[in-house]
C-alpha positions in Angstrom: 99.9 -124.8 21.3 96.9 -123.0 19.9 93.8 -122.6 22.1 90.7 -124.6 21.1 88.5 -123.1 18.4 84.9 -123.5 19.8 81.8 -123.3 17.7 78.4 -121.8 18.6 76.3 -124.3 20.4 79.1 -126.5 21.7 79.2 -127.5 25.3 82.7 -127.3 26.9 84.1 -128.0 30.3 85.9 -124.8 31.3 88.1 -123.4 34.1 85.9 -120.4 35.0 87.8 -117.6 36.9 86.3 -116.9 40.3 84.2 -120.0 40.1 84.6 -123.8 39.9 85.4 -125.7 36.7 82.0 -126.1 35.1 80.3 -126.8 31.7 79.5 -123.8 29.5 77.5 -123.2 26.4 79.4 -121.3 23.6 77.3 -118.4 22.2 79.8 -116.6 20.0 78.7 -116.8 16.4 80.6 -118.9 13.9 83.2 -118.5 12.4 84.6 -116.2 15.0 85.5 -118.8 17.6 89.0 -119.3 16.2 89.7 -115.6 15.6 88.8 -114.1 19.0 90.8 -114.3 22.2 87.6 -114.8 24.2 84.1 -116.2 23.6 80.7 -115.5 25.0 79.5 -118.3 27.3 76.5 -119.2 29.3 77.3 -121.2 32.5 75.6 -124.5 32.8 74.2 -125.6 36.1 72.2 -128.5 37.5 70.2 -126.1 39.7 67.0 -125.7 37.7 64.7 -122.8 38.6 62.3 -122.9 35.5 63.2 -119.3 34.5 62.6 -117.9 31.0 66.3 -117.2 31.0 67.3 -120.9 31.3 67.6 -123.4 28.5 67.3 -127.1 29.3 70.2 -129.3 28.3 70.8 -133.0 28.9 72.7 -136.0 27.8 72.2 -135.2 24.1 74.4 -132.2 24.8 77.2 -134.3 26.4 76.1 -133.7 30.0 75.8 -136.3 32.7 72.7 -134.9 34.3 69.7 -132.7 33.4 71.0 -129.1 33.5 70.3 -125.6 32.2 72.3 -122.9 30.6 71.7 -119.8 32.6 71.5 -116.6 30.4 71.3 -114.2 33.4 75.0 -114.9 34.0 76.6 -114.9 30.5 80.2 -113.9 30.4 83.4 -113.7 28.3 85.9 -116.5 28.7 89.4 -116.7 27.3 89.6 -119.6 24.9 92.7 -120.8 26.8 90.3 -121.7 29.7 88.3 -124.2 27.7 89.4 -127.6 28.9 87.6 -130.1 26.8 84.6 -130.3 24.5 81.7 -132.3 25.9 79.1 -132.1 23.1 76.8 -129.9 21.2 73.4 -128.5 22.1 70.6 -129.5 19.7 69.3 -126.9 17.2 66.0 -126.7 19.1 67.9 -125.7 22.3 69.8 -123.1 20.4 66.6 -121.5 19.2 65.4 -121.3 22.8 68.8 -119.9 23.7 68.3 -116.9 21.4 65.0 -116.2 23.1 66.5 -116.6 26.6 69.3 -114.2 25.7 66.8 -111.6 24.5 64.9 -112.0 27.7 68.0 -111.7 29.9 69.1 -108.5 28.1 65.7 -107.0 27.7 66.0 -107.0 23.9 62.5 -107.8 22.9 
């Protein structure tokens, strides 16, 4: 069975090594999601701290409760660890995600 082919902006429930199963936001650019062994992800949490490196996500992204993608903790995740697709972040959230990633990495 082939691992899932996630697309940028999708929200997936994932089995994150060293952590619990949790939702993640896929950041790897299209169309590489099906070509690479691993994808870049931002973990999603319901702990909201109002940081410039957080992006608000809600039910329109397939989540049950108000949450944020945390760009201070981005990581690579093997595609085989993606369990199921929950939804997709709206384009406006992905624009904010680009700014949050730049802030988290100091690329301004």
